[in-house]
C-alpha positions as CSV (number, residue, x, y, z in Angstrom):
1,M,0.0,0.0,0.0
2,Q,1.4,3.4,-1.0
3,N,2.2,6.0,1.6
4,I,0.5,9.4,1.2
5,V,1.7,12.2,3.4
6,V,-0.5,15.3,3.7
7,L,0.7,18.7,5.0
8,S,-2.3,20.8,6.0
9,G,-2.6,24.4,7.0
10,A,-5.0,27.1,8.0
11,G,-6.8,27.0,4.6
12,I,-8.5,23.7,5.2
13,S,-9.8,24.8,8.6
14,A,-11.0,28.2,7.3
15,E,-13.6,26.3,5.2
16,S,-15.1,25.2,8.5
17,G,-15.2,28.7,9.8
18,I,-12.0,28.8,11.8
19,S,-10.5,32.3,11.7
20,T,-6.8,32.5,11.0
21,F,-4.1,34.8,12.3
22,R,-4.2,36.7,9.0
23,D,-7.9,37.3,9.1
24,S,-7.4,40.6,10.8
25,N,-4.0,41.6,9.5
26,G,-2.1,40.0,12.4
27,L,-4.2,41.6,15.1
28,W,-6.5,40.1,17.7
29,E,-8.8,42.7,19.3
30,N,-6.1,45.3,18.4
31,H,-3.4,43.2,20.0
32,P,-0.5,42.2,17.7
33,I,-0.2,38.4,17.6
34,E,3.2,38.7,19.2
35,K,1.4,39.9,22.3
36,V,-0.7,36.8,22.7
37,A,1.3,34.0,21.1
38,T,4.9,34.2,22.3
39,P,6.7,33.1,25.4
40,S,7.4,36.7,26.3
41,A,3.6,37.5,26.0
42,W,2.9,34.7,28.4
43,E,5.4,36.2,30.9
44,E,4.0,39.7,30.5
45,N,0.3,39.0,30.6
46,K,-0.9,35.4,31.2
47,K,-4.5,36.5,31.6
48,L,-4.5,38.0,28.1
49,V,-2.9,35.0,26.5
50,L,-5.4,32.6,28.2
51,Q,-8.3,34.8,27.0
52,F,-7.0,34.7,23.4
53,Y,-6.8,30.9,23.4
54,N,-10.1,30.6,25.2
55,Q,-11.8,32.5,22.4
56,R,-10.1,30.3,19.8
57,R,-11.1,27.2,21.7
58,K,-14.7,28.4,22.1
59,Q,-14.9,28.8,18.4
60,L,-13.5,25.3,17.8
61,F,-16.3,23.8,19.9
62,E,-18.8,25.4,17.6
63,V,-17.5,24.2,14.2
64,E,-17.4,20.9,12.3
65,P,-15.1,19.2,9.9
66,N,-15.7,20.0,6.2
67,S,-15.6,18.0,3.0
68,G,-11.8,18.5,2.7
69,H,-11.2,16.8,6.0
70,Q,-13.7,14.0,5.0
71,A,-12.0,13.5,1.6
72,L,-8.7,12.7,3.5
73,V,-10.5,10.1,5.5
74,A,-11.8,8.4,2.3
75,L,-8.2,8.3,1.1
76,E,-7.4,5.8,3.8
77,E,-9.5,3.2,2.0
78,H,-6.7,2.7,-0.5
79,F,-3.6,4.3,0.9
80,N,-1.5,4.5,4.1
81,V,-2.2,8.1,5.0
82,H,-0.4,10.3,7.5
83,I,-1.4,13.9,8.1
84,I,1.1,16.5,9.3
85,T,-0.9,19.5,10.3
86,Q,0.1,23.1,11.2
87,N,-3.3,23.5,12.6
88,V,-4.0,23.4,16.3
89,D,-7.7,22.3,15.9
90,D,-9.0,18.7,16.1
91,L,-11.0,18.7,12.9
92,H,-8.9,16.0,11.3
93,E,-9.5,13.8,14.3
94,R,-13.2,14.5,14.4
95,A,-13.5,13.8,10.7
96,G,-12.1,10.3,11.4
97,S,-8.5,10.4,10.1
98,S,-6.3,7.9,11.8
99,N,-2.7,9.2,11.8
100,I,-2.3,12.9,12.6
101,L,0.9,14.7,13.7
102,H,0.4,18.2,15.1
103,L,3.4,20.4,14.4
104,H,2.2,23.5,16.4
105,G,0.4,21.9,19.3
106,E,-3.3,21.2,20.1
107,L,-5.8,23.7,21.2
108,K,-7.9,21.3,23.2
109,K,-5.0,20.4,25.4
110,A,-3.2,22.2,28.3
111,R,0.2,21.5,29.8
112,S,2.2,22.1,32.9
113,T,4.5,25.1,33.0
114,V,7.0,23.1,35.1
115,D,6.9,19.7,33.5
116,S,6.2,19.7,29.7
117,R,5.4,15.9,29.9
118,L,2.2,16.7,31.9
119,I,-0.4,17.2,29.2
120,Y,-4.1,17.3,29.8
121,E,-7.2,16.9,27.6
122,M,-9.7,19.7,28.0
123,D,-13.4,19.1,27.9
124,S,-14.4,22.8,28.0
125,W,-13.2,25.9,26.2
126,E,-11.9,27.8,29.3
127,L,-8.4,27.7,30.8
128,N,-8.0,30.3,33.5
129,L,-5.5,31.7,35.9
130,G,-5.4,29.3,38.9
131,D,-5.9,26.2,36.8
132,T,-2.9,24.0,37.8
133,C,-1.2,20.7,37.0
134,E,-0.8,18.0,39.6
135,K,2.5,19.6,40.7
136,G,0.7,22.9,41.5
137,S,1.9,24.8,38.5
138,Q,-0.2,27.1,36.3
139,L,-1.4,25.3,33.1
140,R,-0.6,26.9,29.7
141,P,-2.0,26.2,26.3
142,H,-0.4,23.2,24.7
143,I,0.7,25.3,21.7
144,V,4.0,25.9,20.0
145,W,4.4,29.7,20.2
146,F,6.3,31.9,17.9
147,G,10.0,31.6,18.9
148,E,9.6,28.2,20.4
149,D,11.1,24.9,19.1
150,V,8.9,22.6,17.1
151,P,9.4,19.2,18.8
152,N,7.5,17.2,16.1
153,I,9.5,18.5,13.1
154,S,11.9,15.5,13.3
155,P,9.2,12.8,13.1
156,A,7.5,14.9,10.4
157,I,10.7,14.8,8.3
158,E,10.9,11.0,8.7
159,L,7.3,10.6,7.5
160,V,7.9,12.8,4.5
161,K,11.0,10.8,3.5
162,Q,8.8,7.7,3.3
163,A,6.1,9.4,1.2
164,D,5.2,7.9,-2.3
165,V,2.9,10.9,-2.8
166,M,2.7,14.2,-0.9
167,I,-0.3,16.5,-0.7
168,V,0.0,20.1,0.5
169,V,-3.3,21.8,1.3
170,G,-4.3,25.1,2.9
171,T,-0.9,26.5,3.5
172,S,1.1,29.2,1.8
173,L,4.4,27.3,2.5
174,N,5.7,30.5,4.1
175,V,5.9,29.3,7.7
176,Y,9.1,27.5,8.6
177,P,10.2,24.9,9.5
178,A,7.0,23.3,8.1
179,A,7.5,24.8,4.7
180,G,10.8,23.0,4.4
181,L,9.2,19.6,4.6
182,I,8.6,19.4,0.9
183,N,12.3,19.4,0.4
184,E,12.5,16.1,2.3
185,T,10.6,14.0,-0.3
186,K,12.3,11.3,-2.3
187,H,13.4,12.3,-5.7
188,G,10.5,12.2,-8.2
189,T,7.8,12.0,-5.5
190,P,4.6,13.5,-6.9
191,L,3.7,16.6,-4.9
192,Y,0.1,18.0,-5.2
193,L,-0.5,21.5,-4.1
194,V,-4.1,22.4,-3.4
195,D,-4.5,26.1,-3.2
196,P,-6.8,28.6,-5.0
197,A,-4.2,31.3,-5.2
198,E,-1.3,31.7,-7.6
199,V,1.9,30.2,-6.0
200,G,5.4,31.4,-6.2
201,S,8.1,29.6,-8.1
202,F,9.5,26.4,-6.5
203,H,12.7,24.7,-7.4
204,L,10.9,21.4,-7.4
205,T,9.7,20.4,-10.8
206,N,7.3,17.7,-9.7
207,I,4.6,20.0,-8.2
208,I,1.1,19.6,-9.6
209,H,-1.0,22.7,-8.7
210,I,-4.7,22.2,-8.2
211,Q,-5.9,25.8,-8.1
212,K,-9.1,25.2,-6.1
213,G,-10.2,25.6,-2.5
214,A,-9.4,22.8,0.0
215,G,-12.7,21.0,-0.1
216,E,-13.3,21.1,-3.8
217,G,-9.6,20.5,-4.7
218,L,-9.1,17.6,-2.2
219,N,-12.3,15.8,-3.3
220,E,-11.2,16.1,-6.9
221,L,-7.7,14.9,-6.1
222,V,-8.8,12.0,-3.9
223,K,-11.2,10.7,-6.6
224,Q,-8.3,10.8,-9.1
225,L,-5.8,9.0,-6.8
226,M,-8.4,6.3,-5.8
227,F,-9.2,5.8,-9.5
228,N,-5.6,5.4,-10.4
229,S,-5.0,2.9,-7.6
230,S,-7.8,0.7,-8.7
231,K,-6.4,0.3,-12.2
């Protein structure tokens, strides 16, 4: 069974109604993103950071996976599919995909500020000052903030190296280190880019650009790949 690796970004979640950082020119209620999504922001104003993520989490509880997420689930009928996502939502999981690696953390989880191994599932959208881990330390969002290391980049690279086909959807390929993953594919690996916008020039010659939105483009691509596999 062929290995398909998917790199997904904000564009696929946007079709479910999830707002992105760029929706308001990098501002959240007049606060620059750097003031709510960096380690220094956390040190300066924990309450504001928690409020920011509470609002994002509240929104997540109100939306559902879309046809793009569901198309990737259907792909598992014929392929070994691994999804590497830059998104912090759980829409891939809720759609039913089996293998998901989150590069930038998970919005519905919180973790200890004294022991990063202590990670907790959240069943509500609120995380507040005074919410602590079992060691008595304040909990923080389980998110990779700007300026922090990306622990899952190494396993992501290993997945991409094993890909027979790679699909990139919903990302501009401007955010590193995630954008560099396409350079880890084996020579000649087909790379499908699903994005409605014009894309810049890439040094890779094996990119097939499907210039459509995530849902429409993925459904078209998945039908094509499944048809080809049944020949």
